[in-house]
GUKOLSE-717244 format. One record per residue (C-alpha): x, y, z; residue in one letter. Coordinates in steps of 0.5 Angstrom, whole numbers, padded with zeros to 4 digits, always signed. Each point is the difference from the previous one (the first is absolute). Example, Ala and Ser with C-alpha at 12.3 -4.5 7.8 and 13.67 -1.06 7.14 Angstrom:
BEGIN
+0025-0009+0016A
+0002+0007-0002S
REM end
This chain:
BEGIN
+0093+0192+0045M
+0002-0007-0003A
-0001-0003+0007Y
-0007+0003+0001E
-0002-0003-0006I
+0003-0007+0001N
-0003+0000+0007K
-0007+0001-0003T
+0001-0005-0005I
+0002-0005+0005I
-0006+0002+0005I
-0005-0001-0006I
+0003-0007-0002S
+0000-0002+0007L
-0008+0002+0000F
-0001-0004-0006F
+0003-0006+0002I
-0004+0000+0007F
-0006+0002-0003L
+0000-0006-0005F
+0002-0005+0005S
-0005+0002+0005S
-0005+0000-0005L
+0002-0007-0003T
+0000-0003+0007V
-0007+0002+0002K
-0003-0001-0006A
+0002-0008-0001L
-0003-0002+0006S
-0008+0000-0001P
+0001+0000-0008I
+0004-0007+0001E
-0006-0002+0005E
-0005+0001-0006Y
+0004-0004-0005K
+0001-0006+0004K
-0008+0000+0001L
-0001+0001-0007I
+0005-0006-0001E
-0004-0004+0005Q
-0007+0002-0004R
+0003-0002-0006N
+0002-0007+0002E
-0007-0001+0003E
-0003+0002-0006I
+0004-0005-0004K
-0002-0006+0004Q
-0007+0002+0000L
+0001+0001-0008E
+0003-0007-0001E
-0006-0003+0004K
-0005+0004-0004A
+0004-0003-0006K
-0002-0007+0002Q
-0007+0001+0001Y
+0000+0004-0007K
+0003-0006-0004N
-0005-0005+0004V
-0006+0004-0002I
+0003+0001-0007G
+0001-0008-0001K
-0007-0001+0003S
-0003+0004-0005Q
+0003-0004-0006K
-0003-0006+0003D
-0007-0002-0002S
-0005+0004+0003L
-0004-0003+0006T
-0004+0003+0006L
+0005-0003+0004K
+0006+0003-0004N
-0004+0007+0000Q
-0001+0000+0007L
+0007-0002+0002E
+0002+0006-0005I
-0004+0005+0004I
+0003-0003+0006D
+0007+0001-0002K
-0002+0007-0003T
-0002+0002+0007I
+0006-0002+0003K
+0004+0003-0005N
-0003+0007+0001L
+0001-0001+0007N
+0007+0000-0001I
+0000+0005-0005Q
-0003+0004+0005N
+0006-0001+0005Q
+0005+0002-0005I
-0004+0006-0001T
+0000+0002+0007V
+0008-0001+0000K
+0000+0004-0006K
-0004+0006+0004I
+0005-0001+0006D
+0006+0000-0005K
-0002+0006-0004V
-0002+0004+0007K
+0007-0002+0002T
+0003+0003-0006E
-0004+0006+0001I
+0003+0001+0007N
+0007-0001-0003Q
-0001+0005-0005L
-0003+0005+0005S
+0007-0001+0004S
+0004+0001-0006E
-0004+0007-0002I
+0001+0002+0007D
+0007-0001+0000E
+0001+0003-0007K
-0004+0006+0002Q
+0004+0001+0007S
+0006-0001-0005H
-0002+0006-0005I
-0001+0004+0006K
+0007-0001+0003K
+0003+0001-0007N
-0004+0007-0001K
+0003+0002+0006E
+0007-0002-0002I
-0001+0004-0007L
-0002+0006+0004V
+0006+0000+0004R
+0005-0001-0007L
-0004+0005-0003A
+0001+0005+0005Q
+0008-0002+0000K
+0000+0001-0007I
-0003+0007+0001N
+0005+0002+0004Q
+0006-0002-0005I
-0003+0005-0006D
+0004+0003-0005D
+0002+0006+0004Q
+0003-0005+0006Q
+0003-0004-0006T
+0004+0007-0001L
+0001+0001+0007T
+0003-0007+0001L
+0005+0001-0006F
+0002+0007+0003M
+0001-0004+0007K
+0004-0006-0003S
+0007+0000+0001D
+0002-0004-0006T
-0004-0002-0006L
+0000-0007+0002S
-0003+0002+0007D
-0006+0003-0005F
+0000-0006-0004Y
-0001-0004+0006D
-0006+0004+0003N
-0003+0000-0007S
+0000-0007+0000K
-0003+0000+0007N
-0006+0004-0003V
-0001-0004-0006L
+0000-0006+0005K
-0006+0003+0004I
-0004+0001-0007N
+0001-0007-0002I
-0003-0002+0007L
-0006+0004-0002L
-0001-0003-0006L
+0001-0007+0003E
-0005+0002+0005Q
-0005+0003-0005V
+0001-0007-0004K
-0002-0004+0006I
-0006+0004+0002L
-0002-0001-0007K
+0001-0007+0000D
-0004-0001+0007L
-0006+0004-0003R
+0000-0004-0006D
+0000-0006+0005G
-0005+0003+0004L
-0005+0001-0006N
+0001-0007-0002L
-0001-0003+0007D
-0007+0004+0000K
-0002-0003-0006T
+0002-0007+0002K
-0004+0001+0006K
-0006+0003-0004E
+0000-0006-0004D
+0001-0005+0006K
-0007+0003+0003K
-0003-0001-0007E
+0002-0007+0000S
-0002-0001+0008L
-0007+0002-0002E
+0000-0005-0006D
+0002-0005+0005L
-0006+0002+0004K
-0005+0000-0005T
+0003-0007-0002E
-0001-0003+0007L
-0007+0003+0000N
-0003-0003-0006Y
+0004-0007+0001R
-0004-0001+0006K
-0007+0002-0004K
+0003-0005-0005I
+0001-0005+0005N
-0007+0000+0002N
-0002+0000-0007S
+0003-0007-0001Q
-0003-0002+0006K
-0007+0002-0002E
+0001-0003-0007T
+0002-0007+0004K
-0007+0001+0003K
-0004+0001-0006I
+0003-0006-0004I
-0001-0005+0006L
-0008+0003+0000T
-0001-0001-0007Q
+0003-0007+0000T
-0001-0002+0007K
+0007-0003+0000N
-0002-0005-0006Q
+0005-0001-0005E
-0006-0002-0005K
-0003+0007+0001K
+0006+0003-0001Y
+0001-0003-0007K
-0007+0002-0002L
+0002+0007+0003L
+0006+0001-0005L
-0004-0003-0006T
-0005+0006+0001E
+0006+0005+0001V
+0003-0002-0006E
-0007+0000-0004K
-0001+0008+0003I
+0007+0001-0002H
+0000-0002-0007N
-0007+0004-0001Q
+0004+0006+0003V
+0006-0001-0005Q
-0004-0001-0006E
-0004+0007+0002E
+0007+0003+0001L
+0003-0002-0006E
-0005+0002-0005T
-0001+0007+0003L
+0008+0001+0001E
+0001-0002-0007E
-0004+0005-0003K
+0003+0005+0005L
+0007-0001-0002R
-0002+0002-0007L
-0002+0007+0003A
+0007+0001+0003I
+0003+0007-0003D
+0007-0002+0000Q
+0003+0007-0003K
-0003+0003+0006S
+0003-0004+0005L
+0006+0001+0004P
+0006-0002-0005P
+0002-0007+0002V
+0006+0000+0005K
+0003-0005+0005H
+0000+0003+0007G
-0006+0005-0002F
-0004-0004+0006F
+0004-0002+0006D
-0002-0008+0002W
-0006+0000+0004P
+0004-0006+0004I
+0007-0002+0000K
+0000-0007-0003S
+0000-0003-0007F
-0005-0002-0005V
-0003-0007+0001T
-0005+0001-0006S
+0000+0004-0006Q
-0005+0005-0004Y
-0003-0003-0006G
-0003-0007-0001N
+0002-0006+0005R
-0002-0006+0002I
-0004+0001+0007H
+0004-0003+0006P
-0007-0003+0003I
-0004-0001-0006G
+0006-0002-0005H
-0004+0003-0006Y
+0003+0005-0004L
-0003+0007+0002K
+0002+0008-0001F
+0004+0002+0006H
-0002+0008+0001N
+0006+0001+0004G
+0006-0003+0003I
+0001-0004+0007D
+0005+0002+0005L
+0002-0005+0005R
-0002+0002+0007A
-0002-0002+0007S
-0006+0001+0003I
+0000+0007+0004S
+0006+0003-0004D
-0001+0007-0001P
-0002+0003-0007I
+0003+0007-0002R
-0003+0005-0005A
+0005+0000-0006P
-0002+0007-0002Y
-0004+0006+0003N
-0008-0001-0001G
-0007+0000+0002K
-0004-0006+0003V
-0006-0002-0005I
-0003-0005+0003M
+0002-0006+0005K
-0005-0007+0000G
+0000-0007+0003D
-0003-0005-0005S
+0000-0005+0006D
-0006+0003+0003Q
-0004-0002-0006F
+0004-0006-0003C
+0005-0003+0005R
+0006-0002-0004G
-0003+0001-0007G
+0004+0007-0002A
+0005+0005+0002Y
-0002+0000+0008G
+0002+0006+0003K
+0002+0005-0006W
+0002+0007-0001L
+0001+0005-0006V
+0004+0007+0000I
-0001+0005-0005D
+0007+0003-0001H
-0002+0006-0004E
+0004-0001-0006N
-0005-0004-0004N
+0003-0006+0004L
-0004-0004+0006A
+0003-0006+0004T
-0004-0006+0003M
+0002-0004+0006Y
-0004-0007+0001A
+0000-0006+0005H
+0002+0005+0006L
-0001-0002+0007S
-0001+0007+0002A
-0001+0007-0003I
+0003+0006+0004K
-0003+0006-0004V
-0007+0002-0002T
-0004+0002-0006N
+0002+0007-0003N
+0006+0000+0005Q
+0006+0004-0003V
+0007-0005+0000V
+0007+0002+0000K
+0005-0004-0004K
+0003-0005+0005G
-0006+0000+0005E
-0003-0006+0003I
-0006-0002-0004I
-0002-0007+0002A
+0003-0007+0002F
+0001-0006-0004S
-0004-0006+0001G
-0004-0006-0003N
-0007+0002-0001T
-0005-0001-0006G
+0002-0005-0005Y
+0007-0002+0002S
+0005-0005+0000S
+0004+0003+0005G
+0002+0006+0004P
+0003+0005-0006H
-0002+0007-0003L
-0004+0001-0006H
+0002+0007-0003F
-0003+0003-0006T
+0001+0006-0004V
-0006+0003-0004F
-0001+0006-0005D
-0004+0004+0005R
-0005+0002-0005R
-0002-0007-0001T
-0001-0002+0008V
-0007-0002+0001D
-0003-0002+0007L
-0006-0004-0001R
-0004-0005+0003Q
+0002-0007-0002S
-0006-0006-0001Q
+0002-0003+0007V
+0006+0003+0003C
-0002+0007+0002G
+0003+0006-0003I
+0007-0001-0004L
+0005+0004-0003P
+0001-0001-0008Y
+0004+0004-0005G
+0005+0000-0006G
+0006-0003+0003S
+0008+0001-0002I
+0006-0004+0002N
+0002+0003+0007P
+0007-0002-0002M
+0000+0006-0005D
+0000+0005+0006Y
+0003-0004+0005L
REM end
């Protein structure tokens, strides 16, 4: 009897060793190939990002210099080149994510195959346990010549039970790993869709930059003197818009009902873009006009075409483009979202807007792309938080419909 049980344990153990070794040899090959491809894409992305970084530094330095027609046209040309590099980076990232999805698919297939084989082993072990029930244990005792024989036979039964428990744990770990891989795969699919969206909109933004250059050349006829006159006119319009904005929003801030707003809590809103603040909320010296003005939001550093994400669930109230009425004079492309908790958020100086009026958006969803439209000293995101009940979308005197409201320091909720 002891010989038969020992034989069973040896056969099962050898089967385990064969199963695991064969699976390892088969699984390593395609997965290792995917890993090499991913490493290769990472290196290519890194090289392109270094190139893009150089363009960003040159663009940033140019914008700090005196604003001339020649300088402005050079900035646009460099921006277009940078956008082309960003597109190359995105294409590489798309290829990388596709490879990662393929790798996860292989790992999922491997785990599913492994789970199937482990289930078969469990069935066999369970059948063996059933053959050695309490009645057979009594028979085993009666057939044993000595207590020592019975003890040895009992230990063999215990070993089979231990193998069964170990196999159950292995199966659980495999299922946990399988579920984790499936979740990762879904996340990668979402990431892939976001990258495709970025690529699509960046191409549109690139075309928009080319159109902006044409408009400037048409308005100035490539003459520096006419460009200076254009800047003077833009400054005049902006001052008019700013005065109108400050006068109305000062009154709207008095209408804020702080008690009925969500309690101040850092992290209540996600950051709309992963960056850092370049200009705080409240009174400040304006970076272009160099005068003291109230700033109804915060500015976040960004490059043209960086994706902007909804910081909280909500619904789009309205979007607009003041450049259609007063190029360079106000918010440029802007967007306002109602978060249905008495808070609303505004995004300005955008290069493109993905969402539409009345669209419901989810936290983390791409809603727009940062830019340099409107009255702006350089690419960035202007982010404002309003008491939703004070938001007023009204016709300005010179710049079409603009959003006004009682603003709150965004840092209270970020």
